[in-house]
CHARMM internal coordinates of N, CA and C (Angstrom, degrees):
IC EDIT
DIST 1 N 1 CA 1.4592
DIST 1 CA 1 C 1.5285
ANGL 1 N 1 CA 1 C 110.90
DIST 1 C 2 N 1.3345
ANGL 1 CA 1 C 2 N 116.26
DIHE 1 N 1 CA 1 C 2 N -39.30
DIST 2 N 2 CA 1.4605
ANGL 1 C 2 N 2 CA 120.42
DIHE 1 CA 1 C 2 N 2 CA -178.74
DIST 2 CA 2 C 1.5288
ANGL 2 N 2 CA 2 C 111.08
DIHE 1 C 2 N 2 CA 2 C -65.39
DIST 2 C 3 N 1.3315
ANGL 2 CA 2 C 3 N 115.96
DIHE 2 N 2 CA 2 C 3 N -37.71
DIST 3 N 3 CA 1.4624
ANGL 2 C 3 N 3 CA 119.26
DIHE 2 CA 2 C 3 N 3 CA 179.59
DIST 3 CA 3 C 1.5254
ANGL 3 N 3 CA 3 C 111.12
DIHE 2 C 3 N 3 CA 3 C -65.74
DIST 3 C 4 N 1.3184
ANGL 3 CA 3 C 4 N 116.94
DIHE 3 N 3 CA 3 C 4 N -38.33
DIST 4 N 4 CA 1.4600
ANGL 3 C 4 N 4 CA 121.09
DIHE 3 CA 3 C 4 N 4 CA 177.78
DIST 4 CA 4 C 1.5176
ANGL 4 N 4 CA 4 C 110.22
DIHE 3 C 4 N 4 CA 4 C -63.33
DIST 4 C 5 N 1.3224
ANGL 4 CA 4 C 5 N 116.58
DIHE 4 N 4 CA 4 C 5 N -43.35
DIST 5 N 5 CA 1.4621
ANGL 4 C 5 N 5 CA 121.36
DIHE 4 CA 4 C 5 N 5 CA 178.47
DIST 5 CA 5 C 1.5265
ANGL 5 N 5 CA 5 C 110.72
DIHE 4 C 5 N 5 CA 5 C -63.94
DIST 5 C 6 N 1.3250
ANGL 5 CA 5 C 6 N 116.64
DIHE 5 N 5 CA 5 C 6 N -39.10
DIST 6 N 6 CA 1.4668
ANGL 5 C 6 N 6 CA 120.66
DIHE 5 CA 5 C 6 N 6 CA 177.36
DIST 6 CA 6 C 1.5292
ANGL 6 N 6 CA 6 C 111.20
DIHE 5 C 6 N 6 CA 6 C -60.45
DIST 6 C 7 N 1.3315
ANGL 6 CA 6 C 7 N 116.30
DIHE 6 N 6 CA 6 C 7 N -47.70
DIST 7 N 7 CA 1.4643
ANGL 6 C 7 N 7 CA 120.01
DIHE 6 CA 6 C 7 N 7 CA -178.84
DIST 7 CA 7 C 1.5266
ANGL 7 N 7 CA 7 C 111.43
DIHE 6 C 7 N 7 CA 7 C -66.75
DIST 7 C 8 N 1.3241
ANGL 7 CA 7 C 8 N 117.22
DIHE 7 N 7 CA 7 C 8 N -39.57
DIST 8 N 8 CA 1.4578
ANGL 7 C 8 N 8 CA 120.63
DIHE 7 CA 7 C 8 N 8 CA 177.80
DIST 8 CA 8 C 1.5262
ANGL 8 N 8 CA 8 C 110.96
DIHE 7 C 8 N 8 CA 8 C -62.65
DIST 8 C 9 N 1.3235
ANGL 8 CA 8 C 9 N 116.40
DIHE 8 N 8 CA 8 C 9 N -42.97
DIST 9 N 9 CA 1.4651
ANGL 8 C 9 N 9 CA 120.46
DIHE 8 CA 8 C 9 N 9 CA 177.92
DIST 9 CA 9 C 1.5277
ANGL 9 N 9 CA 9 C 110.98
DIHE 8 C 9 N 9 CA 9 C -64.51
DIST 9 C 10 N 1.3270
ANGL 9 CA 9 C 10 N 117.31
DIHE 9 N 9 CA 9 C 10 N -39.99
DIST 10 N 10 CA 1.4657
ANGL 9 C 10 N 10 CA 120.37
DIHE 9 CA 9 C 10 N 10 CA 177.76
DIST 10 CA 10 C 1.5255
ANGL 10 N 10 CA 10 C 111.39
DIHE 9 C 10 N 10 CA 10 C -62.38
DIST 10 C 11 N 1.3129
ANGL 10 CA 10 C 11 N 117.00
DIHE 10 N 10 CA 10 C 11 N -41.64
DIST 11 N 11 CA 1.4619
ANGL 10 C 11 N 11 CA 120.52
DIHE 10 CA 10 C 11 N 11 CA 179.89
DIST 11 CA 11 C 1.5223
ANGL 11 N 11 CA 11 C 110.68
DIHE 10 C 11 N 11 CA 11 C -65.16
DIST 11 C 12 N 1.3310
ANGL 11 CA 11 C 12 N 117.00
DIHE 11 N 11 CA 11 C 12 N -43.63
DIST 12 N 12 CA 1.4644
ANGL 11 C 12 N 12 CA 120.74
DIHE 11 CA 11 C 12 N 12 CA -179.43
DIST 12 CA 12 C 1.5226
ANGL 12 N 12 CA 12 C 110.83
DIHE 11 C 12 N 12 CA 12 C -64.75
DIST 12 C 13 N 1.3238
ANGL 12 CA 12 C 13 N 117.40
DIHE 12 N 12 CA 12 C 13 N -42.47
DIST 13 N 13 CA 1.4610
ANGL 12 C 13 N 13 CA 120.25
DIHE 12 CA 12 C 13 N 13 CA 178.93
DIST 13 CA 13 C 1.5270
ANGL 13 N 13 CA 13 C 110.78
DIHE 12 C 13 N 13 CA 13 C -68.32
DIST 13 C 14 N 1.3133
ANGL 13 CA 13 C 14 N 117.55
DIHE 13 N 13 CA 13 C 14 N -34.84
DIST 14 N 14 CA 1.4618
ANGL 13 C 14 N 14 CA 120.94
DIHE 13 CA 13 C 14 N 14 CA 176.45
DIST 14 CA 14 C 1.5339
ANGL 14 N 14 CA 14 C 110.54
DIHE 13 C 14 N 14 CA 14 C -63.26
DIST 14 C 15 N 1.3278
ANGL 14 CA 14 C 15 N 116.97
DIHE 14 N 14 CA 14 C 15 N -43.47
DIST 15 N 15 CA 1.4667
ANGL 14 C 15 N 15 CA 120.59
DIHE 14 CA 14 C 15 N 15 CA 176.95
DIST 15 CA 15 C 1.5240
ANGL 15 N 15 CA 15 C 110.09
DIHE 14 C 15 N 15 CA 15 C -62.60
DIST 15 C 16 N 1.3332
ANGL 15 CA 15 C 16 N 117.09
DIHE 15 N 15 CA 15 C 16 N -40.94
DIST 16 N 16 CA 1.4615
ANGL 15 C 16 N 16 CA 120.46
DIHE 15 CA 15 C 16 N 16 CA 176.99
DIST 16 CA 16 C 1.5212
ANGL 16 N 16 CA 16 C 111.64
DIHE 15 C 16 N 16 CA 16 C -63.51
DIST 16 C 17 N 1.3198
ANGL 16 CA 16 C 17 N 116.79
DIHE 16 N 16 CA 16 C 17 N -39.07
DIST 17 N 17 CA 1.4641
ANGL 16 C 17 N 17 CA 120.12
DIHE 16 CA 16 C 17 N 17 CA 178.70
DIST 17 CA 17 C 1.5270
ANGL 17 N 17 CA 17 C 110.95
DIHE 16 C 17 N 17 CA 17 C -66.28
DIST 17 C 18 N 1.3262
ANGL 17 CA 17 C 18 N 117.07
DIHE 17 N 17 CA 17 C 18 N -39.39
DIST 18 N 18 CA 1.4628
ANGL 17 C 18 N 18 CA 119.80
DIHE 17 CA 17 C 18 N 18 CA 175.86
DIST 18 CA 18 C 1.5276
ANGL 18 N 18 CA 18 C 110.76
DIHE 17 C 18 N 18 CA 18 C -62.32
DIST 18 C 19 N 1.3239
ANGL 18 CA 18 C 19 N 116.54
DIHE 18 N 18 CA 18 C 19 N -41.14
DIST 19 N 19 CA 1.4595
ANGL 18 C 19 N 19 CA 120.07
DIHE 18 CA 18 C 19 N 19 CA 178.39
DIST 19 CA 19 C 1.5271
ANGL 19 N 19 CA 19 C 110.43
DIHE 18 C 19 N 19 CA 19 C -62.00
DIST 19 C 20 N 1.3303
ANGL 19 CA 19 C 20 N 117.42
DIHE 19 N 19 CA 19 C 20 N -44.82
DIST 20 N 20 CA 1.4676
ANGL 19 C 20 N 20 CA 119.78
DIHE 19 CA 19 C 20 N 20 CA 179.25
DIST 20 CA 20 C 1.5239
ANGL 20 N 20 CA 20 C 111.51
DIHE 19 C 20 N 20 CA 20 C -65.52
DIST 20 C 21 N 1.3229
ANGL 20 CA 20 C 21 N 117.28
DIHE 20 N 20 CA 20 C 21 N -35.00
DIST 21 N 21 CA 1.4599
ANGL 20 C 21 N 21 CA 120.01
DIHE 20 CA 20 C 21 N 21 CA 175.72
DIST 21 CA 21 C 1.5154
ANGL 21 N 21 CA 21 C 111.88
DIHE 20 C 21 N 21 CA 21 C -63.70
DIST 21 C 22 N 1.3270
ANGL 21 CA 21 C 22 N 116.01
DIHE 21 N 21 CA 21 C 22 N -41.57
DIST 22 N 22 CA 1.4640
ANGL 21 C 22 N 22 CA 119.71
DIHE 21 CA 21 C 22 N 22 CA 177.37
DIST 22 CA 22 C 1.5211
ANGL 22 N 22 CA 22 C 111.75
DIHE 21 C 22 N 22 CA 22 C -66.29
DIST 22 C 23 N 1.3291
ANGL 22 CA 22 C 23 N 116.39
DIHE 22 N 22 CA 22 C 23 N -36.21
DIST 23 N 23 CA 1.4607
ANGL 22 C 23 N 23 CA 119.67
DIHE 22 CA 22 C 23 N 23 CA 177.11
DIST 23 CA 23 C 1.5310
ANGL 23 N 23 CA 23 C 109.64
DIHE 22 C 23 N 23 CA 23 C -64.16
DIST 23 C 24 N 1.3206
ANGL 23 CA 23 C 24 N 116.52
DIHE 23 N 23 CA 23 C 24 N -45.26
DIST 24 N 24 CA 1.4566
ANGL 23 C 24 N 24 CA 120.46
DIHE 23 CA 23 C 24 N 24 CA -178.53
DIST 24 CA 24 C 1.5155
ANGL 24 N 24 CA 24 C 114.10
DIHE 23 C 24 N 24 CA 24 C -67.57
DIST 24 C 25 N 1.3186
ANGL 24 CA 24 C 25 N 116.54
DIHE 24 N 24 CA 24 C 25 N -39.32
DIST 25 N 25 CA 1.4593
ANGL 24 C 25 N 25 CA 120.10
DIHE 24 CA 24 C 25 N 25 CA -176.45
DIST 25 CA 25 C 1.5226
ANGL 25 N 25 CA 25 C 113.52
DIHE 24 C 25 N 25 CA 25 C -84.03
DIST 25 C 26 N 1.3196
ANGL 25 CA 25 C 26 N 116.68
DIHE 25 N 25 CA 25 C 26 N -42.02
DIST 26 N 26 CA 1.4619
ANGL 25 C 26 N 26 CA 119.98
DIHE 25 CA 25 C 26 N 26 CA -169.90
DIST 26 CA 26 C 1.5337
ANGL 26 N 26 CA 26 C 114.35
DIHE 25 C 26 N 26 CA 26 C -124.47
DIST 26 C 27 N 1.3355
ANGL 26 CA 26 C 27 N 116.82
DIHE 26 N 26 CA 26 C 27 N 3.76
DIST 27 N 27 CA 1.4747
ANGL 26 C 27 N 27 CA 121.38
DIHE 26 CA 26 C 27 N 27 CA -174.68
DIST 27 CA 27 C 1.5267
ANGL 27 N 27 CA 27 C 110.91
DIHE 26 C 27 N 27 CA 27 C 54.74
DIST 27 C 28 N 1.3179
ANGL 27 CA 27 C 28 N 116.05
DIHE 27 N 27 CA 27 C 28 N 38.89
DIST 28 N 28 CA 1.4562
ANGL 27 C 28 N 28 CA 122.64
DIHE 27 CA 27 C 28 N 28 CA -178.69
DIST 28 CA 28 C 1.5234
ANGL 28 N 28 CA 28 C 108.94
DIHE 27 C 28 N 28 CA 28 C -116.46
DIST 28 C 29 N 1.3178
ANGL 28 CA 28 C 29 N 117.19
DIHE 28 N 28 CA 28 C 29 N 109.44
DIST 29 N 29 CA 1.4590
ANGL 28 C 29 N 29 CA 123.02
DIHE 28 CA 28 C 29 N 29 CA 178.22
DIST 29 CA 29 C 1.5254
ANGL 29 N 29 CA 29 C 108.00
DIHE 28 C 29 N 29 CA 29 C -97.83
DIST 29 C 30 N 1.3285
ANGL 29 CA 29 C 30 N 116.95
DIHE 29 N 29 CA 29 C 30 N 102.65
DIST 30 N 30 CA 1.4574
ANGL 29 C 30 N 30 CA 120.88
DIHE 29 CA 29 C 30 N 30 CA -176.63
DIST 30 CA 30 C 1.5248
ANGL 30 N 30 CA 30 C 112.28
DIHE 29 C 30 N 30 CA 30 C -65.00
DIST 30 C 31 N 1.3269
ANGL 30 CA 30 C 31 N 117.18
DIHE 30 N 30 CA 30 C 31 N -35.48
DIST 31 N 31 CA 1.4631
ANGL 30 C 31 N 31 CA 119.66
DIHE 30 CA 30 C 31 N 31 CA 179.64
DIST 31 CA 31 C 1.5263
ANGL 31 N 31 CA 31 C 109.69
DIHE 30 C 31 N 31 CA 31 C -62.59
DIST 31 C 32 N 1.3224
ANGL 31 CA 31 C 32 N 116.57
DIHE 31 N 31 CA 31 C 32 N -45.53
DIST 32 N 32 CA 1.4605
ANGL 31 C 32 N 32 CA 120.57
DIHE 31 CA 31 C 32 N 32 CA 178.91
DIST 32 CA 32 C 1.5313
ANGL 32 N 32 CA 32 C 110.42
DIHE 31 C 32 N 32 CA 32 C -66.14
DIST 32 C 33 N 1.3252
ANGL 32 CA 32 C 33 N 116.44
DIHE 32 N 32 CA 32 C 33 N -38.36
DIST 33 N 33 CA 1.4582
ANGL 32 C 33 N 33 CA 120.84
DIHE 32 CA 32 C 33 N 33 CA -179.50
DIST 33 CA 33 C 1.5306
ANGL 33 N 33 CA 33 C 111.22
DIHE 32 C 33 N 33 CA 33 C -64.82
DIST 33 C 34 N 1.3327
ANGL 33 CA 33 C 34 N 116.49
DIHE 33 N 33 CA 33 C 34 N -41.09
DIST 34 N 34 CA 1.4618
ANGL 33 C 34 N 34 CA 120.76
DIHE 33 CA 33 C 34 N 34 CA -176.40
DIST 34 CA 34 C 1.5309
ANGL 34 N 34 CA 34 C 111.73
DIHE 33 C 34 N 34 CA 34 C -80.31
DIST 34 C 35 N 1.3493
ANGL 34 CA 34 C 35 N 117.07
DIHE 34 N 34 CA 34 C 35 N -45.72
DIST 35 N 35 CA 1.4663
ANGL 34 C 35 N 35 CA 120.65
DIHE 34 CA 34 C 35 N 35 CA -170.79
DIST 35 CA 35 C 1.5234
ANGL 35 N 35 CA 35 C 114.61
DIHE 34 C 35 N 35 CA 35 C -105.58
DIST 35 C 36 N 1.3217
ANGL 35 CA 35 C 36 N 118.39
DIHE 35 N 35 CA 35 C 36 N -8.81
DIST 36 N 36 CA 1.4603
ANGL 35 C 36 N 36 CA 120.71
DIHE 35 CA 35 C 36 N 36 CA -179.55
DIST 36 CA 36 C 1.5179
ANGL 36 N 36 CA 36 C 111.29
DIHE 35 C 36 N 36 CA 36 C 102.88
DIST 36 C 37 N 1.3297
ANGL 36 CA 36 C 37 N 114.44
DIHE 36 N 36 CA 36 C 37 N 162.25
DIST 37 N 37 CA 1.4643
ANGL 36 C 37 N 37 CA 121.26
DIHE 36 CA 36 C 37 N 37 CA -176.60
DIST 37 CA 37 C 1.5217
ANGL 37 N 37 CA 37 C 110.63
DIHE 36 C 37 N 37 CA 37 C -74.94
DIST 37 C 38 N 1.3121
ANGL 37 CA 37 C 38 N 116.78
DIHE 37 N 37 CA 37 C 38 N 104.62
DIST 38 N 38 CA 1.4525
ANGL 37 C 38 N 38 CA 126.20
DIHE 37 CA 37 C 38 N 38 CA 178.88
DIST 38 CA 38 C 1.5296
ANGL 38 N 38 CA 38 C 113.03
DIHE 37 C 38 N 38 CA 38 C 53.85
DIST 38 C 39 N 1.3369
ANGL 38 CA 38 C 39 N 115.91
DIHE 38 N 38 CA 38 C 39 N 39.80
DIST 39 N 39 CA 1.4569
ANGL 38 C 39 N 39 CA 120.14
DIHE 38 CA 38 C 39 N 39 CA 171.06
DIST 39 CA 39 C 1.5231
ANGL 39 N 39 CA 39 C 107.66
DIHE 38 C 39 N 39 CA 39 C -70.88
DIST 39 C 40 N 1.2978
ANGL 39 CA 39 C 40 N 117.35
DIHE 39 N 39 CA 39 C 40 N 169.81
DIST 40 N 40 CA 1.4637
ANGL 39 C 40 N 40 CA 119.20
DIHE 39 CA 39 C 40 N 40 CA -178.13
DIST 40 CA 40 C 1.5235
ANGL 40 N 40 CA 40 C 110.72
DIHE 39 C 40 N 40 CA 40 C -65.53
DIST 40 C 41 N 1.3315
ANGL 40 CA 40 C 41 N 118.20
DIHE 40 N 40 CA 40 C 41 N -31.15
DIST 41 N 41 CA 1.4718
ANGL 40 C 41 N 41 CA 120.10
DIHE 40 CA 40 C 41 N 41 CA 178.25
DIST 41 CA 41 C 1.5236
ANGL 41 N 41 CA 41 C 110.56
DIHE 40 C 41 N 41 CA 41 C -70.17
DIST 41 C 42 N 1.3235
ANGL 41 CA 41 C 42 N 117.83
DIHE 41 N 41 CA 41 C 42 N -43.01
DIST 42 N 42 CA 1.4651
ANGL 41 C 42 N 42 CA 119.60
DIHE 41 CA 41 C 42 N 42 CA 179.53
DIST 42 CA 42 C 1.5227
ANGL 42 N 42 CA 42 C 110.54
DIHE 41 C 42 N 42 CA 42 C -66.09
DIST 42 C 43 N 1.3198
ANGL 42 CA 42 C 43 N 117.98
DIHE 42 N 42 CA 42 C 43 N -35.32
DIST 43 N 43 CA 1.4704
ANGL 42 C 43 N 43 CA 120.37
DIHE 42 CA 42 C 43 N 43 CA 176.52
DIST 43 CA 43 C 1.5158
ANGL 43 N 43 CA 43 C 111.08
DIHE 42 C 43 N 43 CA 43 C -64.99
DIST 43 C 44 N 1.3356
ANGL 43 CA 43 C 44 N 117.01
DIHE 43 N 43 CA 43 C 44 N -38.26
DIST 44 N 44 CA 1.4668
ANGL 43 C 44 N 44 CA 120.79
DIHE 43 CA 43 C 44 N 44 CA 177.13
DIST 44 CA 44 C 1.5248
ANGL 44 N 44 CA 44 C 109.96
DIHE 43 C 44 N 44 CA 44 C -64.04
DIST 44 C 45 N 1.3249
ANGL 44 CA 44 C 45 N 117.47
DIHE 44 N 44 CA 44 C 45 N -41.30
DIST 45 N 45 CA 1.4723
ANGL 44 C 45 N 45 CA 121.12
DIHE 44 CA 44 C 45 N 45 CA 178.93
DIST 45 CA 45 C 1.5254
ANGL 45 N 45 CA 45 C 109.98
DIHE 44 C 45 N 45 CA 45 C -61.22
DIST 45 C 46 N 1.3436
ANGL 45 CA 45 C 46 N 116.90
DIHE 45 N 45 CA 45 C 46 N -47.00
DIST 46 N 46 CA 1.4696
ANGL 45 C 46 N 46 CA 120.15
DIHE 45 CA 45 C 46 N 46 CA 179.65
DIST 46 CA 46 C 1.5272
ANGL 46 N 46 CA 46 C 111.54
DIHE 45 C 46 N 46 CA 46 C -61.97
DIST 46 C 47 N 1.3221
ANGL 46 CA 46 C 47 N 117.12
DIHE 46 N 46 CA 46 C 47 N -42.75
DIST 47 N 47 CA 1.4725
ANGL 46 C 47 N 47 CA 120.94
DIHE 46 CA 46 C 47 N 47 CA 179.24
DIST 47 CA 47 C 1.5185
ANGL 47 N 47 CA 47 C 110.21
DIHE 46 C 47 N 47 CA 47 C -65.28
DIST 47 C 48 N 1.3208
ANGL 47 CA 47 C 48 N 117.55
DIHE 47 N 47 CA 47 C 48 N -41.23
DIST 48 N 48 CA 1.4578
ANGL 47 C 48 N 48 CA 121.35
DIHE 47 CA 47 C 48 N 48 CA 179.71
DIST 48 CA 48 C 1.5236
ANGL 48 N 48 CA 48 C 111.44
DIHE 47 C 48 N 48 CA 48 C -62.79
DIST 48 C 49 N 1.3131
ANGL 48 CA 48 C 49 N 117.34
DIHE 48 N 48 CA 48 C 49 N -41.65
DIST 49 N 49 CA 1.4668
ANGL 48 C 49 N 49 CA 120.70
DIHE 48 CA 48 C 49 N 49 CA 176.99
DIST 49 CA 49 C 1.5247
ANGL 49 N 49 CA 49 C 110.20
DIHE 48 C 49 N 49 CA 49 C -63.23
DIST 49 C 50 N 1.3181
ANGL 49 CA 49 C 50 N 117.29
DIHE 49 N 49 CA 49 C 50 N -41.70
DIST 50 N 50 CA 1.4645
ANGL 49 C 50 N 50 CA 120.63
DIHE 49 CA 49 C 50 N 50 CA 178.44
DIST 50 CA 50 C 1.5181
ANGL 50 N 50 CA 50 C 112.73
DIHE 49 C 50 N 50 CA 50 C -64.34
DIST 50 C 51 N 1.3275
ANGL 50 CA 50 C 51 N 117.08
DIHE 50 N 50 CA 50 C 51 N -43.66
DIST 51 N 51 CA 1.4692
ANGL 50 C 51 N 51 CA 120.74
DIHE 50 CA 50 C 51 N 51 CA 178.79
DIST 51 CA 51 C 1.5244
ANGL 51 N 51 CA 51 C 110.44
DIHE 50 C 51 N 51 CA 51 C -63.59
DIST 51 C 52 N 1.3303
ANGL 51 CA 51 C 52 N 116.76
DIHE 51 N 51 CA 51 C 52 N -41.87
DIST 52 N 52 CA 1.4663
ANGL 51 C 52 N 52 CA 119.90
DIHE 51 CA 51 C 52 N 52 CA 178.82
DIST 52 CA 52 C 1.5259
ANGL 52 N 52 CA 52 C 111.30
DIHE 51 C 52 N 52 CA 52 C -64.98
DIST 52 C 53 N 1.3329
ANGL 52 CA 52 C 53 N 116.99
DIHE 52 N 52 CA 52 C 53 N -37.11
DIST 53 N 53 CA 1.4663
ANGL 52 C 53 N 53 CA 119.94
DIHE 52 CA 52 C 53 N 53 CA 176.72
DIST 53 CA 53 C 1.5165
ANGL 53 N 53 CA 53 C 111.81
DIHE 52 C 53 N 53 CA 53 C -62.55
DIST 53 C 54 N 1.3255
ANGL 53 CA 53 C 54 N 116.58
DIHE 53 N 53 CA 53 C 54 N -42.23
DIST 54 N 54 CA 1.4702
ANGL 53 C 54 N 54 CA 120.52
DIHE 53 CA 53 C 54 N 54 CA 177.76
DIST 54 CA 54 C 1.5241
ANGL 54 N 54 CA 54 C 110.26
DIHE 53 C 54 N 54 CA 54 C -67.09
DIST 54 C 55 N 1.3286
ANGL 54 CA 54 C 55 N 116.83
DIHE 54 N 54 CA 54 C 55 N -40.82
DIST 55 N 55 CA 1.4617
ANGL 54 C 55 N 55 CA 120.50
DIHE 54 CA 54 C 55 N 55 CA 177.50
DIST 55 CA 55 C 1.5254
ANGL 55 N 55 CA 55 C 111.71
DIHE 54 C 55 N 55 CA 55 C -59.70
DIST 55 C 56 N 1.3282
ANGL 55 CA 55 C 56 N 116.89
DIHE 55 N 55 CA 55 C 56 N -37.88
DIST 56 N 56 CA 1.4598
ANGL 55 C 56 N 56 CA 120.00
DIHE 55 CA 55 C 56 N 56 CA -177.99
DIST 56 CA 56 C 1.5183
ANGL 56 N 56 CA 56 C 112.74
DIHE 55 C 56 N 56 CA 56 C -68.56
DIST 56 C 57 N 1.3247
ANGL 56 CA 56 C 57 N 118.26
DIHE 56 N 56 CA 56 C 57 N -16.06
DIST 57 N 57 CA 1.4627
ANGL 56 C 57 N 57 CA 119.65
DIHE 56 CA 56 C 57 N 57 CA 171.92
DIST 57 CA 57 C 1.5253
ANGL 57 N 57 CA 57 C 110.36
DIHE 56 C 57 N 57 CA 57 C -62.23
DIST 57 C 58 N 1.3395
ANGL 57 CA 57 C 58 N 117.31
DIHE 57 N 57 CA 57 C 58 N -37.44
DIST 58 N 58 CA 1.4688
ANGL 57 C 58 N 58 CA 119.96
DIHE 57 CA 57 C 58 N 58 CA 176.05
DIST 58 CA 58 C 1.5215
ANGL 58 N 58 CA 58 C 110.45
DIHE 57 C 58 N 58 CA 58 C -69.17
DIST 58 C 59 N 1.3264
ANGL 58 CA 58 C 59 N 116.68
DIHE 58 N 58 CA 58 C 59 N -32.68
DIST 59 N 59 CA 1.4626
ANGL 58 C 59 N 59 CA 121.63
DIHE 58 CA 58 C 59 N 59 CA 177.66
DIST 59 CA 59 C 1.5293
ANGL 59 N 59 CA 59 C 110.29
DIHE 58 C 59 N 59 CA 59 C -61.47
DIST 59 C 60 N 1.3266
ANGL 59 CA 59 C 60 N 116.87
DIHE 59 N 59 CA 59 C 60 N -42.41
DIST 60 N 60 CA 1.4669
ANGL 59 C 60 N 60 CA 120.40
DIHE 59 CA 59 C 60 N 60 CA 178.37
DIST 60 CA 60 C 1.5170
ANGL 60 N 60 CA 60 C 111.46
DIHE 59 C 60 N 60 CA 60 C -61.58
DIST 60 C 61 N 1.3207
ANGL 60 CA 60 C 61 N 116.59
DIHE 60 N 60 CA 60 C 61 N -40.00
DIST 61 N 61 CA 1.4625
ANGL 60 C 61 N 61 CA 120.12
DIHE 60 CA 60 C 61 N 61 CA 177.95
DIST 61 CA 61 C 1.5152
ANGL 61 N 61 CA 61 C 111.60
DIHE 60 C 61 N 61 CA 61 C -64.86
DIST 61 C 62 N 1.3184
ANGL 61 CA 61 C 62 N 117.45
DIHE 61 N 61 CA 61 C 62 N -39.16
DIST 62 N 62 CA 1.4655
ANGL 61 C 62 N 62 CA 120.80
DIHE 61 CA 61 C 62 N 62 CA 179.99
DIST 62 CA 62 C 1.5316
ANGL 62 N 62 CA 62 C 111.59
DIHE 61 C 62 N 62 CA 62 C -70.61
DIST 62 C 63 N 1.3226
ANGL 62 CA 62 C 63 N 117.93
DIHE 62 N 62 CA 62 C 63 N -35.93
DIST 63 N 63 CA 1.4625
ANGL 62 C 63 N 63 CA 121.36
DIHE 62 CA 62 C 63 N 63 CA 178.52
DIST 63 CA 63 C 1.5345
ANGL 63 N 63 CA 63 C 109.18
DIHE 62 C 63 N 63 CA 63 C -66.82
DIST 63 C 64 N 1.3348
ANGL 63 CA 63 C 64 N 116.41
DIHE 63 N 63 CA 63 C 64 N -39.73
DIST 64 N 64 CA 1.4585
ANGL 63 C 64 N 64 CA 120.30
DIHE 63 CA 63 C 64 N 64 CA 178.97
DIST 64 CA 64 C 1.5119
ANGL 64 N 64 CA 64 C 112.77
DIHE 63 C 64 N 64 CA 64 C -64.69
DIST 64 C 65 N 1.3487
ANGL 64 CA 64 C 65 N 117.06
DIHE 64 N 64 CA 64 C 65 N -32.43
DIST 65 N 65 CA 1.4603
ANGL 64 C 65 N 65 CA 121.21
DIHE 64 CA 64 C 65 N 65 CA 178.62
DIST 65 CA 65 C 1.5210
ANGL 65 N 65 CA 65 C 112.04
DIHE 64 C 65 N 65 CA 65 C -72.01
DIST 65 C 66 N 1.3387
ANGL 65 CA 65 C 66 N 117.57
DIHE 65 N 65 CA 65 C 66 N -30.50
DIST 66 N 66 CA 1.4497
ANGL 65 C 66 N 66 CA 121.86
DIHE 65 CA 65 C 66 N 66 CA -178.69
DIST 66 CA 66 C 1.5212
ANGL 66 N 66 CA 66 C 112.46
DIHE 65 C 66 N 66 CA 66 C -74.81
DIST 66 C 67 N 1.2990
ANGL 66 CA 66 C 67 N 118.19
DIHE 66 N 66 CA 66 C 67 N -26.56
DIST 67 N 67 CA 1.4623
ANGL 66 C 67 N 67 CA 121.74
DIHE 66 CA 66 C 67 N 67 CA -175.61
DIST 67 CA 67 C 1.5123
ANGL 67 N 67 CA 67 C 112.43
DIHE 66 C 67 N 67 CA 67 C -75.55
END
COOR INIT
IC SEED 1 N 1 CA 1 C
IC BUILD
């Protein structure tokens, strides 16, 4: 179960990183484009990406322990 959560968090953070890259390069916010400007769904997406990013800090600690 933990491995599934790890991969899901990695995918969500990867999507968030792609969105930030598009914002930086082209001023194109896909979340805002798809869900609207700070709608409740877009806010949930942003919060979910942030929570997954914080969760992945524990993932880094666990990977370091395995090596």
